[in-house]
C-alpha positions as a Markdown table, in Angstrom:
| # | Residue | x | y | z |
|---|---|---|---|---|
| 1 | Met | 6.9 | -11.6 | -26.2 |
| 2 | Gly | 3.5 | -12.5 | -25.0 |
| 3 | Lys | 1.6 | -10.9 | -22.2 |
| 4 | Ile | 1.5 | -11.9 | -18.4 |
| 5 | Tyr | -1.8 | -11.6 | -16.7 |
| 6 | Tyr | -1.9 | -11.8 | -13.0 |
| 7 | Val | -5.2 | -12.5 | -10.8 |
| 8 | Met | -4.9 | -10.8 | -7.5 |
| 9 | Gly | -7.1 | -10.6 | -4.4 |
| 10 | Lys | -7.7 | -11.3 | -0.8 |
| 11 | Ser | -7.7 | -14.7 | 0.6 |
| 12 | Ala | -11.1 | -16.6 | -0.3 |
| 13 | Ser | -11.9 | -13.7 | -2.5 |
| 14 | Gly | -12.6 | -16.3 | -5.4 |
| 15 | Lys | -9.1 | -16.1 | -7.7 |
| 16 | Asp | -9.1 | -19.8 | -8.2 |
| 17 | Thr | -12.6 | -20.0 | -9.4 |
| 18 | Ile | -12.1 | -16.8 | -11.7 |
| 19 | Tyr | -8.7 | -18.4 | -13.2 |
| 20 | Lys | -10.6 | -21.8 | -13.9 |
| 21 | Arg | -13.3 | -20.2 | -15.9 |
| 22 | Leu | -10.8 | -17.8 | -17.8 |
| 23 | Val | -8.7 | -21.1 | -18.6 |
| 24 | Lys | -12.0 | -22.9 | -19.7 |
| 25 | Lys | -13.2 | -20.1 | -21.8 |
| 26 | Met | -9.7 | -19.3 | -23.2 |
| 27 | Pro | -7.7 | -22.6 | -23.6 |
| 28 | Glu | -4.9 | -20.9 | -25.5 |
| 29 | Leu | -3.9 | -19.2 | -22.1 |
| 30 | Gly | -1.0 | -20.8 | -20.6 |
| 31 | Thr | -0.1 | -20.8 | -16.9 |
| 32 | Val | 2.9 | -19.6 | -15.2 |
| 33 | Arg | 3.6 | -22.1 | -12.2 |
| 34 | Met | 4.9 | -20.3 | -9.1 |
| 35 | Tyr | 7.0 | -21.7 | -6.3 |
| 36 | Thr | 5.7 | -21.8 | -2.7 |
| 37 | Thr | 7.2 | -22.9 | 0.7 |
| 38 | Arg | 3.8 | -23.4 | 2.2 |
| 39 | Pro | 2.4 | -26.8 | 2.9 |
| 40 | Ile | 0.3 | -28.3 | 0.2 |
| 41 | Arg | -3.3 | -28.3 | 1.0 |
| 42 | Asp | -6.1 | -31.2 | 0.4 |
| 43 | Gly | -7.1 | -31.3 | -3.0 |
| 44 | Glu | -3.8 | -29.5 | -4.6 |
| 45 | Thr | -1.4 | -31.2 | -6.9 |
| 46 | Asn | 2.1 | -30.4 | -6.8 |
| 47 | Gly | 3.0 | -28.8 | -10.3 |
| 48 | Val | -0.9 | -27.7 | -11.0 |
| 49 | Glu | -1.5 | -25.0 | -8.4 |
| 50 | Tyr | 1.8 | -24.3 | -7.3 |
| 51 | Ile | 5.4 | -26.0 | -7.6 |
| 52 | Phe | 5.6 | -26.9 | -3.8 |
| 53 | Thr | 9.2 | -26.6 | -2.3 |
| 54 | Asp | 10.7 | -26.0 | 1.1 |
| 55 | Glu | 13.6 | -23.7 | 2.5 |
| 56 | Lys | 16.4 | -26.1 | 1.9 |
| 57 | Gln | 15.4 | -26.4 | -1.6 |
| 58 | Leu | 14.9 | -22.9 | -2.4 |
| 59 | Gln | 18.2 | -21.9 | -1.0 |
| 60 | Ala | 20.0 | -24.4 | -3.3 |
| 61 | Met | 18.1 | -22.7 | -5.9 |
| 62 | Lys | 19.4 | -19.4 | -4.8 |
| 63 | Asp | 23.0 | -20.9 | -4.9 |
| 64 | Ala | 22.6 | -22.6 | -8.2 |
| 65 | Lys | 21.6 | -19.0 | -9.7 |
| 66 | Val | 18.6 | -21.0 | -11.5 |
| 67 | Arg | 16.4 | -18.8 | -13.7 |
| 68 | Ser | 13.9 | -17.8 | -11.0 |
| 69 | Arg | 12.9 | -14.4 | -9.5 |
| 70 | Ile | 14.2 | -15.2 | -5.9 |
| 71 | Asp | 16.4 | -12.3 | -5.1 |
| 72 | Tyr | 14.1 | -11.4 | -2.5 |
| 73 | Gly | 16.5 | -8.6 | -0.7 |
| 74 | Lys | 16.9 | -7.0 | -3.8 |
| 75 | Tyr | 13.2 | -6.9 | -4.4 |
| 76 | Tyr | 12.4 | -5.7 | -1.0 |
| 77 | Asp | 15.3 | -2.7 | -1.1 |
| 78 | Arg | 13.6 | -1.5 | -4.5 |
| 79 | Ala | 10.1 | -1.8 | -2.9 |
| 80 | Leu | 11.3 | 0.4 | 0.1 |
| 81 | Lys | 12.9 | 2.8 | -1.9 |
| 82 | Arg | 9.7 | 3.1 | -4.2 |
| 83 | Ala | 7.4 | 3.4 | -1.0 |
| 84 | Gln | 9.7 | 6.0 | 0.5 |
| 85 | Lys | 9.6 | 8.2 | -2.7 |
| 86 | Tyr | 5.8 | 7.9 | -2.8 |
| 87 | Ser | 5.2 | 8.7 | 1.0 |
| 88 | Leu | 7.4 | 11.8 | 0.3 |
| 89 | Ile | 5.0 | 12.9 | -2.5 |
| 90 | Leu | 1.9 | 12.1 | -0.3 |
| 91 | Glu | 3.4 | 14.2 | 2.5 |
| 92 | Arg | 3.6 | 17.0 | -0.2 |
| 93 | Phe | 0.0 | 16.4 | -1.2 |
| 94 | Ile | -1.1 | 17.4 | 2.0 |
| 95 | Ser | -2.4 | 21.1 | 1.8 |
| 96 | Pro | -2.0 | 23.7 | 4.5 |
| 97 | Glu | -5.8 | 23.3 | 5.4 |
| 98 | Gly | -5.3 | 19.6 | 5.8 |
| 99 | Thr | -6.8 | 18.4 | 2.3 |
| 100 | Phe | -5.2 | 16.3 | -0.3 |
| 101 | Pro | -6.4 | 15.7 | -4.0 |
| 102 | Val | -9.6 | 13.7 | -4.5 |
| 103 | Phe | -9.2 | 11.3 | -7.5 |
| 104 | Gly | -9.3 | 7.4 | -8.3 |
| 105 | Arg | -11.6 | 4.6 | -7.5 |
| 106 | Ser | -10.6 | 4.4 | -3.9 |
| 107 | Ile | -12.1 | 7.7 | -2.8 |
| 108 | Pro | -14.7 | 6.1 | -0.4 |
| 109 | Tyr | -11.7 | 4.8 | 1.3 |
| 110 | Arg | -11.0 | 8.1 | 2.7 |
| 111 | Met | -7.4 | 8.3 | 4.5 |
| 112 | Ala | -6.5 | 4.8 | 3.2 |
| 113 | Ala | -4.8 | 7.1 | 0.4 |
| 114 | Met | -2.3 | 7.9 | 3.1 |
| 115 | Gln | -1.4 | 4.4 | 4.1 |
| 116 | Pro | 2.1 | 4.5 | 2.6 |
| 117 | Leu | 3.0 | 7.5 | 4.3 |
| 118 | Ala | 1.6 | 6.1 | 7.6 |
| 119 | Leu | 3.5 | 2.6 | 6.8 |
| 120 | Met | 6.9 | 4.3 | 6.4 |
| 121 | Ala | 6.5 | 5.9 | 9.7 |
| 122 | Trp | 5.4 | 2.8 | 11.5 |
| 123 | Tyr | 8.4 | 1.0 | 10.1 |
| 124 | Gln | 10.7 | 3.9 | 11.0 |
| 125 | Glu | 11.7 | 4.2 | 7.2 |
| 126 | Leu | 10.6 | 7.7 | 6.4 |
| 127 | Pro | 12.6 | 9.2 | 3.6 |
| 128 | Ala | 15.3 | 12.0 | 4.1 |
| 129 | Gly | 13.7 | 15.4 | 4.5 |
| 130 | Val | 10.7 | 14.0 | 6.1 |
| 131 | Thr | 10.3 | 13.9 | 9.9 |
| 132 | Asn | 8.2 | 12.0 | 12.3 |
| 133 | Ala | 6.7 | 15.3 | 13.6 |
| 134 | Gln | 5.9 | 16.5 | 10.0 |
| 135 | Val | 3.9 | 13.3 | 9.4 |
| 136 | Arg | 2.2 | 13.2 | 12.6 |
| 137 | Cys | 1.0 | 16.9 | 12.3 |
| 138 | Ala | 0.1 | 16.7 | 8.7 |
| 139 | Leu | -2.0 | 13.2 | 9.1 |
| 140 | Thr | -3.6 | 14.9 | 12.0 |
| 141 | Ala | -4.8 | 17.7 | 10.0 |
| 142 | Val | -6.2 | 15.5 | 7.6 |
| 143 | Met | -8.1 | 13.5 | 10.1 |
| 144 | Lys | -9.5 | 16.6 | 11.7 |
| 145 | Arg | -10.5 | 18.0 | 8.5 |
| 146 | Met | -12.1 | 14.7 | 7.2 |
| 147 | Phe | -13.9 | 13.6 | 10.4 |
| 148 | Asp | -14.7 | 16.8 | 12.5 |
| 149 | Ser | -17.8 | 17.4 | 10.6 |
| 150 | Gly | -19.6 | 14.5 | 12.1 |
| 151 | His | -21.3 | 13.6 | 8.9 |
| 152 | Asn | -19.0 | 10.5 | 8.1 |
| 153 | Phe | -21.1 | 8.2 | 10.6 |
| 154 | Asn | -24.8 | 6.9 | 10.2 |
| 155 | Glu | -27.4 | 6.5 | 12.9 |
| 156 | Gly | -25.5 | 3.3 | 14.1 |
| 157 | Gly | -22.3 | 4.7 | 14.2 |
| 158 | Phe | -20.8 | 3.1 | 11.2 |
| 159 | Leu | -19.0 | 4.7 | 8.4 |
| 160 | Thr | -21.4 | 5.8 | 5.6 |
| 161 | Ile | -20.3 | 5.6 | 1.8 |
| 162 | Gly | -18.5 | 8.9 | 0.8 |
| 163 | Phe | -15.5 | 11.0 | 1.5 |
| 164 | Thr | -16.2 | 13.6 | 3.9 |
| 165 | Gly | -20.0 | 12.8 | 4.7 |
| 166 | Arg | -22.6 | 10.7 | 2.8 |
| 167 | Gln | -21.7 | 11.0 | -0.9 |
| 168 | Pro | -22.8 | 7.3 | -2.6 |
| 169 | Asn | -22.2 | 8.7 | -5.8 |
| 170 | Val | -18.5 | 7.9 | -5.6 |
| 171 | Ala | -19.0 | 4.1 | -4.8 |
| 172 | Asp | -18.4 | 1.6 | -7.2 |
| 173 | Trp | -20.4 | -1.6 | -7.5 |
| 174 | Tyr | -18.1 | -3.5 | -5.2 |
| 175 | Thr | -18.1 | -0.8 | -2.5 |
| 176 | Asn | -19.6 | -1.8 | 0.8 |
| 177 | Asn | -19.6 | -0.5 | 4.3 |
| 178 | Gly | -16.9 | -2.9 | 5.4 |
| 179 | Ser | -14.4 | -1.9 | 2.8 |
| 180 | Leu | -14.7 | 1.7 | 3.9 |
| 181 | Tyr | -12.7 | 0.7 | 6.9 |
| 182 | Met | -9.5 | 0.7 | 4.9 |
| 183 | Thr | -9.5 | 4.3 | 6.2 |
| 184 | Ser | -8.0 | 2.8 | 9.4 |
| 185 | Leu | -4.8 | 2.1 | 7.6 |
| 186 | Ala | -3.9 | 5.8 | 8.2 |
| 187 | Phe | -3.7 | 4.7 | 12.0 |
| 188 | Leu | -0.8 | 2.4 | 11.5 |
| 189 | Pro | 1.6 | 4.7 | 13.4 |
| 190 | Leu | -0.5 | 3.8 | 16.5 |
| 191 | Gly | 1.8 | 0.7 | 16.7 |
| 192 | Leu | 4.6 | 2.8 | 17.7 |
| 193 | Pro | 5.3 | 3.0 | 21.4 |
| 194 | Ala | 4.1 | 6.4 | 23.1 |
| 195 | Ser | 7.9 | 7.1 | 23.9 |
| 196 | His | 8.7 | 7.2 | 20.3 |
| 197 | Pro | 9.9 | 10.2 | 18.8 |
| 198 | Phe | 6.7 | 10.3 | 16.3 |
| 199 | Trp | 4.7 | 11.1 | 19.1 |
| 200 | Thr | 7.0 | 13.1 | 21.6 |
| 201 | Asp | 8.7 | 15.3 | 18.9 |
| 202 | Ala | 7.5 | 18.9 | 19.2 |
| 203 | Ser | 4.9 | 19.9 | 16.4 |
| 204 | Gln | 6.5 | 20.8 | 13.0 |
| 205 | Glu | 5.1 | 22.4 | 9.9 |
| 206 | Trp | 4.9 | 19.9 | 7.0 |
| 207 | Thr | 6.3 | 21.0 | 3.4 |
| 208 | Ser | 3.0 | 22.6 | 2.0 |
| 209 | Val | 2.7 | 24.7 | 5.3 |
| 210 | Arg | 6.1 | 26.0 | 4.7 |
| 211 | Ala | 6.0 | 26.4 | 1.0 |
| 212 | Trp | 2.6 | 28.3 | 1.0 |
| 213 | Gly | 3.8 | 30.4 | 4.2 |
| 214 | Gly | 6.8 | 31.7 | 2.5 |
| 215 | Lys | 9.3 | 29.9 | 4.5 |
| 216 | Pro | 12.5 | 27.6 | 3.4 |
| 217 | Phe | 11.4 | 23.9 | 2.5 |
| 218 | Pro | 13.3 | 21.2 | 0.7 |
| 219 | Lys | 13.0 | 21.0 | -3.0 |
| 220 | Asp | 12.4 | 18.0 | -5.0 |
| 221 | His | 14.7 | 16.1 | -6.9 |
| 222 | His | 14.9 | 13.8 | -9.9 |
| 223 | Trp | 14.2 | 10.3 | -8.8 |
| 224 | Lys | 15.5 | 7.1 | -10.4 |
| 225 | Asp | 14.7 | 3.5 | -9.9 |
| 226 | Glu | 18.3 | 2.3 | -9.7 |
| 227 | Ile | 17.8 | -1.3 | -8.2 |
| 228 | Arg | 17.5 | -3.7 | -11.1 |
| 229 | Thr | 16.3 | -7.3 | -10.8 |
| 230 | Trp | 16.8 | -10.0 | -13.5 |
| 231 | Asp | 15.9 | -13.4 | -13.9 |
| 232 | Leu | 19.5 | -14.2 | -13.5 |
| 233 | Phe | 21.3 | -12.2 | -10.7 |
């Protein structure tokens, strides 16, 4: 079976340009045409960039059980279950001192590492055993530990490249001052109203505080990705 390569990136980041150069340089590569329900744009050709369809035709394909990965509900449920497990792990990563392990290429994005945990809180989909108060207190502890030093901003008030200060050596060639603001993804719970339990529940110790304090805490369990998706469903 051959390999599938997928070019991903933000809007207007140059995906099409990269794709066209790859195909020109490596003509042996085939192309997987994807379906889309968005309107066709000027300069696009149906069957070249995408296979353009509409909601009615898409539903007909679902009803006919064609060989297309269009079982969106099942994909969403699987992604949600994975995100919940990952957010549980992230909550346990936060130490009693408000720190978390530092590794990977996204170090300069600071608190963006906590985005899945913040997202599950905002969606009100936190996993069992993880409460709103736990997450609020844990994320607050990390924010204070990271930003209270006052060394994360330059003279103009903008974020500097680093993790807890000016540490330019952790940057990659594509890192810039704008990308550092992905740290704001940890503030997603701000989308919850002031009356939400995330804000109103009494403070609560998060898992590592309880574990290292000799207090009872929930054990972790074996996890299995039980939701399967196939070309035919």
